[in-house]
Structure formats: structure tokens, C-alpha cells
N, C-alpha and C positions, 0 to 999 in steps of 0.2 A: 773799468777798462780805461787805459791811458790812451792818449792821442799821440801819434808819431809825427814829427815834423822835421823837415829838411833844415838844418841849422847852419850848414856850411857847404859851399861848392868850390870845385877847382877843376882845372884841366891842364893838359900838357900835350903839345904836338912837337914832333922833331922839327929842327930848323930847316932841314933839307926839302925844298919845294920841288916837286916834279910836275911840270906842265904837260899838257896834252901833246905839244910840239916835241917835248923830251921823249915821250913814249913813241911818238911817230918815227923816231930815229932807230927804234929797236923792233918795231913791228909794222906791219901794213895797216896803218890807221892815220887819222888826221883829226885836228881840232874840231872841225865842223861835224864830223861823223860822231865823235864822243859827246859833244854837247847836245846834239840833236836827240840822241837816244838816252842821255843820263843827266844832262845839265851840269856836268862836272867840268871845271876848267883846269883845276889843279888839285894835287893831293900832297901829303907829307909822307916821306919814307925815311925810315932809319937808314943812316949812312954808316958804312963800316968804320969803326974807330970812334964813333961819336958817343960811345959809352951807354947806349940806350938798349933796352930790351922791354919785352912786355911788362915784366915786374918792376923794372926800374921806372918806366914811364908812369906806372900805377903809383909808385911812391911819390914821384914828383907831383902828381895830381893830388894825392892824398895830403901832403904837407900844406899845400894851398888851402884845401877845404878845411883842415884842422885849424889852421891860423884864423880863417874867417869865422869858424864856429867858436873861436876863443877857447879852444880845448887843446890838450896835449895827448900824446899817445897813451899816457897812463890813465886817461879818462875813458879810453875805448874798451868796451866789453866784448866786442866780437867783430870780426872781418868777414865780409861777404864779397867774394871776388869773381867777376864774370869775365870770361874770355874763351875764345875758341883756338887761341894761339899761345899756349903757355910756353915758358922758357924751356921746361923739360916735360916729357911724357908724364912722368911722376917724380916726386910729389907735386902737388898742384901749386899754383902761384900764390895762393893765399898765405901759405906758410913762409914764402919767400918774402912777402910783404911784411908779415909779422917780424921776421928776422931783421930785415933792412931798417925798419922803424924802431928796432930795439924795444919791442912792446912786451907786456907781461904774457904769461902763458894763456892768452885768450884763445877761444876757438876760432878757427879759419876755415870757412866753407867756400868751396869752389862750385860755381854755377856754370853749366855747360849748355846754355840755351841760345848760343850764337847771337843772332840780331835782336832776339827778345831777351837776352841775358840781363841786361840792366833792369828792365821792368820786373823780371822774375826776381832778381836780387833785392830790389826795393820792397817787393811783396814779402819776401822772407824777413827782411828787417822790420817791416811794418808789424808782422805778426809777433815777433820777439818782444818788440817794444810795447804793443798793445797789451800783451798778457803780463807785463811787468817783470819778465825774466831779465832783460837788459835795459840799460838806460841810454847808452850811446853806442852806435854801430856804424862802422866805417864800410860804405859800399863803393866798389871800385869797378869800372869797366875798362879794359885795356886791351889793345890789339897790335900785334906786329904782323901785318899781312904780307908786307913786301918780301919778307924772308921766305914765303912759300908759294909765290905766284909764278906762272909760265908767262915770260915777257916776250915769247915768240908770237908770230901771227896766229899760230894755232890757239894760243890762250888769250887772245885780245878781248873776247867778249866778256871775260871775267876780270882779267888783270887791269883793264883801264878803270874799273869801278872802285877798287879798294884802296884805302890809305891807312896810316898808322897813327895811333894816338891813345890818349887815356883821359878819363873823366872820373871825378870822385864826389861823393856826397856823404856828409855826416848826418845820419838819421838819429834824432834824439827824442827822449820822452818829454812831453809837454802837457801842462794842465790847462792850456788854452783850448777851450771847446770850440772856439770860432775859427780855428786855423789848423792846418796840418793835412795828413794823408786821409782822405775821406774813405776811399775804398780801392781795392786792386782787383783785377779780372784777368784770369789766365786760362789759356786753351792750348791744346795741341791736336795734330791730325797726322799720326805717323805713317799712314798709308802713302803719303807723298814724300817720305824721307829721302828717296833717291833723286828727287827733282833739283835738290840744291844740297850737295854733299861733297865731302872729301873722303874717298874710300880708304886711303892709306896715308901715313902708316897706321896699321892697326894690327890686331892679333891674327887677322886674315892676310894681311900684307905686311909682315913685320920687317922683313929684310928688303930694302929698296933695290930695284934694278938700277944698273948704271945707265942713266938716260943717254949719255953720249954714245954708248955702244948700241942702243936700240932706239934710234930716233924715230922710227916709224911705228913703234908700238903704242897702244893706248895706255899710257901710263896713269895709274890711278892716284898718283901722288900730288896731283894738282886739283883744285876745286872744280867741280862741274856744276853749271846752272842751266836749267831749261828756262831761259829768260821770260819768254812770253807766258809760259805756264805759271811761273812765279808771279808776274805782274798781275795776271787775271785774278788769281787767288788773293793777292795782297790788297787790291783795291776793295775787295768784298769784306775781308776779315778786318781791315783797318776801320771801315765804317761800322760793322757790326759791333766791335769791342769798345769803340768810342761810345756808341749809343747805349750799350749795355751799362757802361760806367755812369753815364748821365742818368739813365733811368733808375739805376739803383739809388741815386741820391736826390730824385725828384727834380732833375735839372734838364734844361733844354740846350740845344746847340748854340742858341743865341746867348746863353749864359757864359760860354767859353771866352775868356780874355786872352789866353794863349795856348795854342796847340803846338806841342814839340813832338813831331813824328819822327820815328827812326829814319835816319838819312840813308835810305836804300837807293832811291832814285828820284830825282827832282820831279820827274813826270808822275810818279805815284802820289807824291805830296800835293802837286797841283791838281790832280784828278780829285783827290779827297777835299781839297779846299774848295774847289768848284762845286762838287756834289753837296757839300754842307753849307755852301753859300757863305763862307768865311772871307773876310777881308785880308788883305796882305798884312795888316797890323795884328791879326789874330793867329797867324801861323809863322813860325820861325824856321828857316832853312839855312844851313851853311854848307851843304854838300858840294856847293860850287867850289869852295876853298879846300876841303879836307877829303872829298870822296866819301865812300862808305866805310866808317870805321867800326862797324858791327856793334859789339857790346859797349864801345866807347861813344857811339854817335849821339845818344840821347844826352848823357851827362855833359859831353862837350857843348852841344847846342844849348842845353838848359843853362849852363854856366854863361855862355856868351850872351844869351837873351837877358839873363839877370844882370850881368855887368853893363849892358847897354841901357838899362833902365826900362826894359819892355816888360818886366815883371815887377809888380809892386804888392805891398801888403793888401790882402783882401781879394786879390785876383783869383779867378778860377783857372788853374793850369791843368792841362791834360797831357799826359805822356802816353804814346801809343807806339807799338812795335809789331812787326811781322817778320818771320825769317824761317831759316832752315829748321826742318823737323816734321812738318811745319809746326811752328809755335807762334803764338801771338798773344798780346795782352795790352792792358791799359791801366793807368794810374790816375785817379782824380784827386787833385790837391787843392785846398784852399789856402792860398799863400799867407 
């Protein structure tokens, strides 16, 4: 059985910075309120006319990852694309990536696991590499949240949290038994599916109502989140799945060199850090700058941490995510 390793990383975020004060001009909120609850100071939003979309941002991140892996698109055997905000309802964004990068007729798989999307996508790539079926797989997480958020006061609890961006990783076959992806661990609990969800558009809510004509109706075309309920479950599941991954490899929390948690809420990350007694140098957070970019948050943070020299060869790196579904998972990597 082969070992899968991350050979190249890249990320892209739109140039348009949206601060908490900018949001306060559109809804009843303020910088102190947002920072106290989420830790977020600003986020990036696609700006009309800037040429970006979910797939286009994914391509931009992918090109950086490919260059750093010293590979071309012709070397890629498969695309695994994670997003909850595709450019079109169908076909999926993976085939758009394949077309934009002028790739061979490689398979393109879309993963719809929201905040856990990148962890699930890495797990899929890991299995294909380990079994010997493919040699190089392009894994992308990309989100355009700003195109589907309610920026009125009614939607502030959700809309202040999310941002746009993309991250990518090239996962490749390696003969180095001392490094690479050690294991992945995935879970879901569908009974809580309605606690963090977007009900429409869907086949049950296919034709949208004109919101301007029905301002008082409970429109299901914006995301809903039961914040406190999600928080309480997240801190439990994060801890469980990180420990599960460590136990599977005979490791302890003290062995962690870098934890990259999904950037859902800075308060969740801080709670996990304190519970596990990890130092600031052992946990990387960038939600302050980008907000929650869902499937893109881990690859963006992982790339930034690596670029900053916070991850070096031989380090034990742990990726962990929790989100809508509920779904959660972890990836244990020896860098």
C-alpha cells in the first residue's frame, strides 16, 4: 500500500475586504458585537465585476498548488472539489475546474460536506492514492458565500460569519514511509441536519419567491444556523475526532506540532486549544482575516501556516472540521 502526501498547497481570496464596520452600515450590528461572538474582524467578498466565482477561485488556488508541487495539469489523475456554493446547481464545479484548467478527461468528483468538505475530500484522495489507483489528485475547497447571504438585520447572526475564498492541495503518491497522511476519520449525525441548513433552492423549494414582495415571510433561501446548538456539539466532536486520530496512530496530544481547525468560530478554536492544553504555537487561526470560508477554510489556513514557516518536515499536523450535517472529521499527517 502506498502513502499519500501533500505535495503542493495554494490559496486565493478576493481583493475586496469587508470589515465589521462595513457590515454595520447594512445591518444593526457593530465591530465589538461581532468580535466578541466570533473573533472575526474582516472577511473577503467577491465584488461584482471582479471576474471571480466559486470555480474560478478554485482554479486560481489550484494553479499555485500545482506550481509548488512542480506538476502540470497533465500530471493530475483526478479532481476532488468540495463546495456548498457551486456556480451552477448542476453540473458540479469539479468539471468546470477540469475545463478551465484544460485538463485531460480525468474524473471530477464533487464533495458536498460543507464545513467538513475539505477533510472528506482529502480522505477520498488518500484512499485512491493508497490503493494505487491514482498518482496525483487535485483537492480543492472553494466558496462564494457572499452571493447568498441575507445582509439585513434579520440575517446578521449568519451573514457576519462567512467569507469567500479557495484553497487547494496536490495529494501525491509517495514511497516515504516516514511522512504523509497517516489516517483520516469521518463521521456524521443526520438527525441534526436542520440545525445548520439552507432549505432552498431545492426540489422542494425550486422556484424562489420574490423576496421584495414578501419581506415578512420566512424565506428559506438564506442559511439558517442554531448558533448555540452548533457550538455545543462542535466543541465535543472536535475533541473526539482529534483524539480518535491520535489514538489510531499511537500518538498523544503533546505530539501535535500544528493543529489546523476549520475556521468556524474563533471561540470554538480557543475552547479546543484550552481543553487540550495546546500553546498558541500549536494552533493556527486566520478566521480574524477571512471569516468562515467553509470548505476553503482548512486549505487556506494550512497554506498560510506552511508559508509562514510554522509547519516543517517531520511535524505532526492535525486537520479537524465540524459542520452542517452534522458532519465532522480529522486528518493526521506526518509532514
